[in-house]
Legacy VTK file of the C-alpha trace (Angstrom):
# vtk DataFile Version 3.0
C-alpha trace
ASCII
DATASET POLYDATA
POINTS 250 float
4.218 24.824 4.089
1.582 25.911 1.898
-0.846 28.465 3.644
-4.015 25.692 3.744
-1.412 23.227 5.725
-0.721 25.916 7.531
-4.184 27.082 8.814
-4.947 22.941 9.134
-1.860 22.628 11.730
-3.084 25.473 13.394
-6.599 24.649 13.868
-4.984 21.480 15.030
-3.099 23.166 17.448
-5.617 25.169 18.777
-7.815 22.873 20.243
-5.035 21.194 22.512
-4.934 22.617 25.839
-2.917 22.283 28.924
0.605 23.495 29.941
3.971 21.853 30.149
6.313 22.367 32.566
9.313 23.591 30.951
12.786 24.912 32.063
13.106 28.496 31.362
16.636 29.457 30.191
17.847 31.985 31.971
17.520 35.782 30.318
18.511 39.281 31.205
17.323 42.827 30.337
18.187 46.356 30.370
16.301 49.323 32.049
15.112 52.159 29.972
12.438 55.057 30.596
9.292 54.202 28.503
6.803 57.569 28.924
6.213 57.271 33.284
6.948 53.541 33.236
10.319 51.939 33.904
10.352 48.706 31.933
12.588 45.835 31.071
13.404 45.781 27.598
15.578 43.686 25.739
16.468 42.253 22.104
13.817 39.392 21.070
16.106 36.017 19.959
16.332 35.880 16.166
17.090 32.934 13.837
20.081 32.449 12.396
20.848 34.234 9.240
18.209 37.230 9.632
18.720 40.388 9.148
19.223 42.198 12.776
18.616 46.130 11.685
16.179 47.134 13.689
12.727 48.741 12.593
11.214 51.303 15.049
7.679 50.873 15.949
5.153 52.732 13.336
7.681 52.826 10.960
7.657 51.370 7.260
9.684 48.146 6.493
12.919 48.755 5.171
13.390 46.902 1.880
16.437 44.391 1.424
18.113 43.114 -1.331
15.992 40.460 -3.474
12.629 39.695 -1.899
13.116 40.508 1.749
11.723 43.157 4.003
12.534 44.117 6.884
10.282 44.193 9.930
11.309 44.685 13.168
14.361 43.344 13.003
13.940 40.330 10.993
14.216 39.769 7.431
10.830 38.166 5.975
9.880 37.928 2.098
7.472 40.361 0.859
4.097 39.108 0.129
4.023 37.406 3.599
1.144 37.134 4.147
0.561 36.266 0.517
-0.534 39.481 -1.088
0.593 42.102 1.658
4.129 44.134 -0.056
4.116 46.275 3.634
3.622 42.834 6.393
3.013 43.839 9.920
5.277 42.231 12.670
4.018 42.028 16.160
7.483 42.631 18.556
7.541 41.244 21.576
10.553 42.504 23.980
11.254 41.500 27.389
8.476 43.726 28.839
7.269 45.662 26.021
5.253 44.965 22.662
5.107 46.992 19.754
3.382 47.240 16.331
6.267 48.011 13.306
2.763 49.450 11.352
-0.767 50.116 10.742
-2.710 46.327 9.968
-4.279 46.365 6.933
-8.068 44.265 7.341
-8.412 42.681 3.797
-12.488 41.598 5.418
-13.516 38.409 6.751
-12.647 34.809 5.469
-12.624 31.288 6.348
-11.537 30.926 9.587
-10.795 34.436 10.249
-14.858 35.431 9.997
-14.614 37.811 13.694
-14.872 41.471 13.886
-11.627 43.972 14.051
-12.384 46.390 17.024
-11.315 50.125 15.589
-9.927 53.473 17.681
-10.907 56.777 17.168
-8.094 57.030 14.319
-9.643 53.917 12.613
-6.690 51.403 13.396
-7.128 48.282 13.682
-6.648 47.590 17.547
-8.484 44.659 18.898
-10.022 41.681 17.362
-13.030 39.127 18.241
-12.621 35.764 17.590
-15.305 34.067 15.770
-16.136 30.014 16.023
-13.564 28.191 14.113
-11.031 31.004 13.805
-7.169 30.131 12.900
-4.386 31.960 13.713
-2.728 31.637 10.690
-5.728 32.818 8.952
-6.153 35.899 11.326
-2.299 36.755 10.240
-3.252 36.367 6.524
-6.251 38.895 6.898
-4.303 41.623 8.524
-1.113 40.994 6.964
0.516 39.906 10.032
3.504 37.923 9.054
3.945 36.612 13.130
0.446 35.748 13.661
1.856 32.841 16.461
2.754 36.127 18.628
-0.990 37.130 19.024
-1.490 34.424 21.715
1.943 34.967 23.607
0.790 38.825 23.491
-2.866 37.900 24.990
-1.448 35.361 27.508
-3.422 32.461 25.856
-2.589 29.277 24.296
-6.096 28.464 22.941
-8.079 31.406 21.150
-11.676 31.082 22.009
-14.362 32.130 20.231
-15.610 35.636 21.479
-12.167 36.500 22.839
-10.810 40.183 22.502
-7.748 40.180 21.337
-5.385 42.732 21.226
-3.966 43.014 17.883
-2.097 46.493 18.493
-0.418 46.879 21.463
0.246 50.306 23.382
4.464 50.923 22.993
4.187 53.702 25.663
2.974 50.937 28.104
4.464 48.015 29.445
3.673 44.466 28.874
4.031 41.270 31.045
6.091 38.369 29.626
3.963 34.994 29.237
6.014 32.403 29.736
8.250 33.349 32.317
9.604 36.567 34.348
12.970 38.410 33.032
14.934 37.402 36.059
14.054 33.427 35.909
16.955 31.334 35.893
17.501 27.868 34.508
15.039 25.307 35.803
12.379 27.949 36.795
8.819 26.276 36.521
7.023 28.357 34.285
3.134 26.556 34.931
2.359 28.434 38.064
3.656 32.059 36.614
1.456 30.941 33.508
-1.439 30.317 35.700
-1.156 33.275 38.040
-0.731 35.316 34.569
-3.586 34.073 33.079
-5.613 34.553 35.935
-4.821 38.130 36.025
-5.509 38.542 32.311
-8.731 37.322 33.311
-9.386 39.837 35.846
-7.712 42.762 33.638
-10.406 41.996 31.014
-13.195 41.735 33.210
-12.176 45.497 34.931
-11.554 43.655 38.531
-8.983 45.532 40.442
-9.840 43.883 43.445
-9.424 40.216 42.007
-6.364 41.598 40.080
-4.820 42.797 43.755
-5.606 39.367 45.241
-4.108 37.337 42.347
-1.127 39.384 42.616
-0.838 39.362 46.377
-1.530 35.845 46.787
-0.261 34.132 43.586
1.859 36.299 41.360
4.492 38.688 43.472
6.532 36.039 45.275
6.825 34.094 41.609
9.457 37.067 40.223
12.943 35.815 41.433
13.874 39.654 41.410
11.157 41.081 43.651
12.116 44.422 41.866
11.021 43.508 38.488
6.847 43.377 39.878
7.445 46.828 40.652
5.785 48.194 37.550
2.780 46.246 38.497
2.770 46.883 42.026
2.425 50.493 40.917
-0.180 49.988 38.348
-2.282 48.109 41.212
-1.681 51.049 43.714
-2.811 53.486 41.716
-5.635 51.538 39.998
-4.668 51.904 36.505
-6.872 50.119 34.521
-5.810 51.225 31.352
-1.669 50.066 32.082
-3.458 46.590 33.665
-5.073 45.603 30.495
-2.032 46.307 28.323
0.197 44.793 30.749
-2.060 41.326 30.863
-3.553 41.698 27.647
LINES 1 251
250 0 1 2 3 4 5 6 7 8 9 10 11 12 13 14 15 16 17 18 19 20 21 22 23 24 25 26 27 28 29 30 31 32 33 34 35 36 37 38 39 40 41 42 43 44 45 46 47 48 49 50 51 52 53 54 55 56 57 58 59 60 61 62 63 64 65 66 67 68 69 70 71 72 73 74 75 76 77 78 79 80 81 82 83 84 85 86 87 88 89 90 91 92 93 94 95 96 97 98 99 100 101 102 103 104 105 106 107 108 109 110 111 112 113 114 115 116 117 118 119 120 121 122 123 124 125 126 127 128 129 130 131 132 133 134 135 136 137 138 139 140 141 142 143 144 145 146 147 148 149 150 151 152 153 154 155 156 157 158 159 160 161 162 163 164 165 166 167 168 169 170 171 172 173 174 175 176 177 178 179 180 181 182 183 184 185 186 187 188 189 190 191 192 193 194 195 196 197 198 199 200 201 202 203 204 205 206 207 208 209 210 211 212 213 214 215 216 217 218 219 220 221 222 223 224 225 226 227 228 229 230 231 232 233 234 235 236 237 238 239 240 241 242 243 244 245 246 247 248 249
């Protein structure tokens, strides 16, 4: 699909609201220790025929034969997005998120006219959405090959003007899956879980610890089929770690 067509499609998709009651597939993960957090990680699904050799977060993409490059265990064409010989890839695991390389800001343009937020090292970390923005164009601007993952990372289906999007997750902190818990089995209804996660996201952005604790206790905690899976959230709420909570519910 040509980029102009993709942008048009993206705009159409962005204006469609609502959630669909989907039955979640059974998933499995393994526990690993990341910094002081115990999180669940796993191998993301890959399309058939893709290169499966992993690229560590922060590493340069691995050249492959022909015109492909390995980004986060997935083989994509060089210059996708156009003009990006070193595309970035947003990797979403079972309960973790990372970026394989620094984002390159090529400047505001139509459908991506918002403002990039930088950290103290000058790296692009966040993006404030402007009116009319579309995810495909945002991906073009920052040489991000899978811009659709930005909405999943940020626990939203529709980006809104003024919304602050996380583009560079901290790989040392946990991230809570958007669509269903890792312990969900076949037939799990996603809507209540997603609504609770979206409410947690709004409270985290508002730095409202009391609201986070209330939403978790009343709406989210009981939706984890495996209660132990919610321990990482429970711990962050107990110690009042808003930095971790903002990452979990970006």
